[in-house]
VMD Tcl script that draws the C-alpha trace (Angstrom):
set ca {
  {288.33 65.37 -121.15}
  {289.81 68.78 -120.09}
  {288.84 70.08 -123.61}
  {284.99 68.80 -123.60}
  {284.66 70.62 -120.13}
  {286.07 73.83 -122.33}
  {283.34 73.45 -125.29}
  {280.48 73.21 -122.76}
  {281.77 76.26 -120.76}
  {282.20 77.92 -123.50}
  {278.67 76.93 -125.02}
  {277.49 77.95 -121.85}
  {278.61 80.97 -121.97}
  {277.60 81.92 -125.41}
  {274.03 80.40 -124.31}
  {274.38 83.44 -121.53}
  {274.96 86.43 -123.68}
  {272.55 85.70 -125.61}
  {270.28 85.71 -123.27}
  {271.52 89.46 -122.23}
  {271.33 90.66 -125.98}
  {267.68 89.25 -126.20}
  {267.06 90.79 -122.51}
  {268.72 94.47 -123.08}
  {267.06 94.29 -127.23}
  {263.95 94.86 -125.38}
  {265.29 98.26 -124.09}
  {266.10 99.92 -127.35}
  {263.12 102.30 -128.33}
  {265.67 103.19 -130.89}
  {265.17 107.31 -129.88}
  {268.72 107.40 -129.36}
  {268.65 108.15 -125.23}
  {270.88 105.97 -122.89}
  {272.69 103.07 -124.50}
  {269.81 101.77 -126.79}
  {270.47 101.81 -130.49}
  {269.88 105.53 -131.68}
  {268.50 105.74 -135.45}
  {269.15 109.09 -136.12}
  {269.78 108.82 -140.36}
  {265.78 108.13 -140.15}
  {264.47 110.67 -137.42}
  {266.51 113.42 -140.32}
  {264.60 111.92 -143.39}
  {261.12 111.96 -141.29}
  {261.88 115.95 -140.04}
  {263.48 116.27 -143.77}
  {266.21 118.52 -142.03}
  {269.34 118.02 -141.03}
  {270.84 120.00 -136.86}
  {274.30 120.37 -137.18}
  {275.79 122.14 -134.35}
  {278.64 124.63 -135.34}
  {280.60 127.43 -134.20}
  {279.35 130.87 -135.37}
  {282.40 132.85 -134.16}
  {285.49 131.31 -135.81}
  {286.15 132.64 -138.97}
  {287.14 130.57 -141.82}
  {285.66 127.31 -139.73}
  {282.19 128.29 -138.70}
  {281.02 132.17 -138.91}
  {277.76 133.61 -138.99}
  {278.14 136.65 -141.88}
  {275.91 139.95 -141.02}
  {273.03 138.78 -143.50}
  {272.60 135.99 -141.40}
  {274.50 132.90 -143.54}
  {276.88 130.45 -141.54}
  {280.22 129.78 -143.81}
  {283.23 128.12 -143.26}
  {285.10 124.84 -143.62}
  {282.97 122.84 -141.05}
  {279.79 124.09 -142.90}
  {280.68 122.39 -145.54}
  {280.41 119.21 -143.94}
  {277.18 119.72 -142.68}
  {276.21 120.33 -146.64}
  {277.53 117.18 -147.34}
  {275.54 115.08 -145.21}
  {272.28 117.00 -145.70}
  {273.09 116.30 -149.50}
  {274.26 111.82 -148.47}
  {271.11 112.33 -146.48}
  {267.98 114.12 -147.82}
  {269.39 114.80 -151.13}
  {269.57 118.79 -150.59}
  {272.75 120.16 -149.15}
  {270.05 122.71 -148.04}
  {267.98 121.39 -145.86}
  {270.03 122.42 -143.00}
  {269.43 124.28 -139.52}
  {272.69 125.21 -137.96}
  {272.56 125.27 -134.27}
  {274.65 127.76 -132.43}
  {277.04 125.30 -130.56}
  {279.59 128.27 -130.41}
  {279.55 127.60 -126.75}
  {282.63 125.00 -125.82}
  {280.91 124.62 -122.51}
  {277.55 123.70 -123.49}
  {278.50 121.58 -127.04}
  {278.18 118.04 -125.48}
  {274.70 118.38 -123.94}
  {273.36 120.09 -127.00}
  {274.54 116.33 -128.50}
  {273.62 113.80 -126.27}
  {269.64 116.09 -125.64}
  {269.23 115.26 -129.13}
  {269.30 119.23 -130.22}
  {271.69 118.66 -132.68}
  {272.54 115.67 -135.26}
  {275.84 115.90 -134.79}
  {278.11 118.34 -133.92}
  {281.51 119.89 -135.93}
  {282.67 122.57 -134.81}
  {286.23 122.53 -134.27}
  {286.01 119.42 -131.66}
  {289.27 117.59 -130.33}
  {289.32 114.37 -130.24}
  {290.24 112.69 -126.59}
  {290.12 109.70 -124.69}
  {288.29 111.44 -121.75}
  {285.28 112.24 -124.04}
  {284.75 109.60 -125.75}
  {284.80 107.19 -122.98}
  {282.48 109.84 -120.70}
  {280.60 112.43 -122.92}
  {278.64 109.54 -124.45}
  {280.23 111.26 -127.80}
  {281.51 108.44 -130.80}
  {283.72 110.37 -133.08}
  {284.05 110.14 -137.02}
  {287.17 110.39 -139.30}
  {289.42 113.75 -138.62}
  {288.74 116.77 -140.34}
  {291.04 118.34 -139.61}
  {295.02 118.37 -137.51}
  {296.10 120.76 -135.73}
  {297.74 121.91 -132.48}
  {297.60 124.57 -129.68}
  {299.68 127.31 -129.49}
  {300.21 130.83 -129.09}
  {299.65 134.44 -130.54}
  {301.23 136.95 -129.01}
  {301.86 141.15 -130.70}
  {304.92 140.93 -132.75}
  {306.75 143.47 -130.26}
  {305.67 141.68 -127.51}
  {309.17 140.21 -127.06}
  {307.94 136.35 -126.70}
  {308.57 133.88 -128.69}
  {307.71 130.97 -126.73}
  {305.96 129.90 -123.33}
  {309.42 130.47 -121.34}
  {309.18 134.10 -121.59}
  {305.58 133.85 -120.30}
  {306.19 133.49 -116.72}
  {303.28 136.43 -114.88}
  {301.07 136.56 -118.17}
  {298.56 136.77 -118.62}
  {296.43 134.22 -120.88}
  {293.50 134.23 -122.73}
  {292.24 130.86 -122.91}
  {288.38 130.15 -123.97}
  {286.74 128.42 -120.97}
  {285.79 124.47 -120.55}
  {288.02 123.16 -123.62}
  {290.95 120.87 -123.87}
  {292.90 124.11 -124.81}
  {292.52 124.86 -121.54}
  {293.68 122.43 -120.01}
  {296.89 122.15 -122.15}
  {297.88 125.51 -120.63}
  {297.47 124.12 -117.04}
  {299.08 121.43 -117.93}
  {302.16 122.86 -119.51}
  {303.00 125.89 -117.48}
  {303.13 123.38 -114.80}
  {305.42 120.63 -116.25}
  {307.70 123.84 -117.37}
  {307.50 125.13 -113.85}
  {306.13 128.59 -114.62}
  {302.81 130.76 -113.70}
  {300.41 133.00 -115.46}
  {297.32 134.93 -114.82}
  {294.34 132.38 -116.88}
  {291.61 134.58 -118.41}
  {288.78 132.89 -119.76}
  {285.16 132.94 -121.91}
  {283.90 132.26 -124.34}
  {285.75 131.57 -127.89}
  {285.16 135.34 -128.89}
  {285.00 136.98 -125.49}
  {288.62 135.77 -125.21}
  {289.91 136.70 -128.84}
  {288.26 140.01 -128.21}
  {290.09 140.48 -125.15}
  {293.47 139.43 -126.96}
  {293.47 142.20 -129.14}
  {292.49 144.63 -126.90}
  {295.22 144.58 -125.56}
  {293.89 143.40 -121.90}
  {295.93 139.42 -122.60}
  {299.23 139.53 -122.70}
  {298.81 135.81 -124.78}
  {296.34 134.15 -126.92}
  {296.27 130.58 -127.06}
  {293.81 128.52 -128.82}
  {294.62 125.22 -131.92}
  {296.83 127.57 -134.14}
  {294.48 126.81 -136.78}
  {292.16 129.37 -134.56}
  {294.91 131.53 -133.76}
  {295.68 132.01 -138.12}
  {291.81 131.97 -139.28}
  {291.17 135.07 -136.09}
  {294.44 137.28 -137.38}
  {294.37 136.69 -140.75}
  {291.25 138.50 -141.44}
  {292.28 141.93 -139.60}
  {293.40 144.49 -140.71}
  {296.34 145.19 -138.67}
  {297.67 141.44 -139.03}
  {300.90 142.12 -139.23}
  {300.54 143.61 -135.49}
  {300.66 139.87 -134.52}
  {302.41 136.30 -134.95}
  {302.13 132.85 -133.95}
  {304.57 131.34 -132.33}
  {305.72 127.48 -133.13}
  {305.59 126.55 -130.45}
  {302.94 123.66 -130.39}
  {301.83 121.99 -127.56}
  {299.28 119.71 -128.54}
  {297.85 117.26 -130.91}
  {294.62 118.39 -131.74}
  {292.52 116.12 -134.44}
  {289.46 117.75 -135.07}
  {286.65 115.66 -135.87}
  {282.79 115.01 -136.62}
  {281.01 113.79 -133.32}
  {277.60 111.99 -133.33}
  {276.05 110.07 -130.15}
  {276.70 106.81 -128.90}
  {275.06 103.98 -129.97}
  {274.11 104.32 -133.68}
  {276.70 102.75 -135.69}
  {274.71 103.32 -138.98}
  {274.46 107.60 -138.16}
  {277.84 107.12 -137.33}
  {279.12 105.41 -140.46}
  {277.44 107.41 -142.28}
  {279.26 110.71 -141.15}
  {282.54 108.73 -141.46}
  {282.29 107.58 -144.81}
  {281.25 110.63 -145.99}
  {284.22 112.24 -144.64}
  {285.86 109.71 -146.08}
  {284.58 109.49 -149.56}
  {284.95 113.35 -150.25}
  {289.14 112.79 -149.21}
  {289.03 109.79 -151.68}
  {287.41 112.37 -154.60}
  {290.14 114.15 -153.92}
  {293.40 111.79 -153.92}
  {291.76 110.23 -157.30}
  {290.86 113.90 -159.31}
  {286.77 113.45 -158.56}
  {285.66 117.24 -158.24}
  {282.35 119.45 -158.29}
  {283.13 120.10 -162.08}
  {283.04 116.17 -163.36}
  {281.40 114.06 -160.77}
  {277.89 114.06 -162.93}
  {280.79 112.66 -166.03}
  {282.30 110.51 -163.36}
  {278.33 108.93 -162.59}
  {277.19 108.92 -166.13}
  {280.88 106.71 -167.39}
  {283.41 105.61 -164.96}
  {286.34 105.02 -165.72}
  {287.08 102.37 -163.52}
  {285.12 100.12 -160.55}
  {286.68 101.76 -158.03}
  {284.68 105.08 -158.87}
  {281.72 103.57 -159.41}
  {281.79 101.92 -155.99}
  {282.42 104.85 -154.41}
  {279.94 106.54 -156.86}
  {277.28 103.96 -157.07}
  {276.75 103.33 -160.45}
  {277.43 100.74 -162.63}
  {280.56 99.71 -164.41}
  {280.30 98.98 -168.14}
  {277.11 97.61 -167.85}
  {277.16 95.42 -164.37}
  {276.31 96.36 -160.86}
  {279.25 96.45 -158.48}
  {279.44 96.45 -154.83}
  {278.66 99.82 -154.33}
  {279.07 100.84 -150.17}
  {275.05 101.73 -149.23}
  {273.54 101.14 -145.35}
  {269.86 100.40 -144.88}
  {268.33 104.25 -144.62}
  {271.76 105.31 -147.17}
  {271.69 104.35 -150.63}
  {274.45 103.65 -152.21}
  {274.70 107.19 -154.13}
  {274.65 108.97 -151.44}
  {278.69 110.31 -151.93}
  {277.92 110.87 -155.16}
  {275.51 113.42 -153.98}
  {277.52 114.84 -151.26}
  {280.64 115.57 -153.28}
  {278.17 116.93 -156.19}
  {277.04 119.82 -153.23}
  {280.57 120.58 -151.58}
  {283.16 119.35 -153.89}
  {286.35 116.58 -152.45}
  {288.19 117.83 -149.40}
  {290.61 119.69 -151.38}
  {287.90 121.54 -152.94}
  {286.51 122.67 -149.82}
  {289.36 123.32 -148.13}
  {290.06 125.70 -150.52}
  {287.12 127.56 -150.67}
  {286.28 127.95 -147.24}
  {290.30 127.65 -145.99}
  {292.72 129.31 -148.35}
  {295.98 130.62 -147.88}
  {295.04 131.74 -144.77}
  {296.29 128.68 -143.38}
  {298.45 126.98 -145.68}
  {298.19 123.38 -146.84}
  {301.01 122.33 -148.68}
  {303.39 119.93 -147.04}
  {300.98 119.98 -143.63}
  {299.29 117.06 -141.68}
  {296.40 118.08 -143.51}
  {297.11 117.64 -147.05}
  {297.33 114.63 -148.81}
  {299.71 111.65 -147.93}
  {299.91 111.13 -152.23}
  {301.05 114.67 -151.91}
  {304.67 113.58 -149.90}
  {306.68 113.17 -151.76}
  {307.60 117.38 -152.83}
  {307.96 118.21 -149.03}
  {310.78 118.04 -146.75}
  {312.20 115.71 -144.45}
  {310.23 115.08 -141.40}
  {307.13 116.88 -143.34}
  {304.25 116.43 -145.06}
  {299.78 115.19 -145.11}
  {298.93 112.60 -143.15}
  {295.13 112.60 -144.67}
  {294.27 109.27 -146.99}
  {290.78 107.48 -146.95}
  {289.75 104.39 -145.88}
  {289.83 101.42 -148.90}
  {286.12 102.00 -150.48}
  {285.29 97.40 -150.71}
}
mol new
graphics top color blue
foreach p $ca { graphics top sphere $p radius 0.5 }
foreach p [lrange $ca 0 end-1] q [lrange $ca 1 end] { graphics top cylinder $p $q radius 0.2 }
display resetview
């Protein structure tokens, strides 16, 4: 009898949930607002353009050149998504999301389709800001830059120092928590990313704190780069990833699998130069599946979505190359990759103990 009563109870719960699902489904107007299921992929296709929220003030990652061109590591992922969904990597509007304090508003208010601008995945953002994150594109951590002749070698030397930090970021909270933990006071000077960097290089701050990648990118392009150093001390984990709106699973899947596809392409040697050859004559079923083409005259179970065909990864690779090509073309030796977290796991055999990359693609099957 107990087993029967449990079975009847479970069946009743299932029935109730089904009724709730039907009732809630009536509120889904497909516009991406509230908690309805969005349809960003179709919106992008109808518009004929991807709206990509990017930073335009950080060299190497997202930077607007004097001629108006926006270039950098993050920008290449916008191009890859445009190629994947629209077939043309130039069909992108680069919306300025340099202001960290308003970047998530741009996403929530549907001013952008995706946010790709050195943004850290955190639990609070995932929970509170109606943002969903895709695969990490760059692993970094919060560090500190000082003048080489400052005499500062760690945060323990920074008591009462003037520290420049970008307002509205995890960086701001991290440094506050860290100095509370070590029992030191400091003088925080906040502002926009470019403003606090300018203040530091002008000598108005003793220390600039930001993601180590941000610090490296800003110092690397200066003529007086030798006058500055980045301390080896890292006080946080900062996995940077594209962000999309919650409740839009297909668009999140497309963004996620484009990133994984670019990483997998590097792992198995598919490049922008050879992707056409690989598509015409795939060496195995995995390559055929990744590129969405037949193998030896027979179809394979390629990955596709309702509104994006199976060759979306092929188009992304053809437009920008694989993950390693993107890294080399935009960041290069300014932030060495070998044996760091951003290297491929398969390259770790030559790394010192305890070091190595953690980038690898999830299986395409």
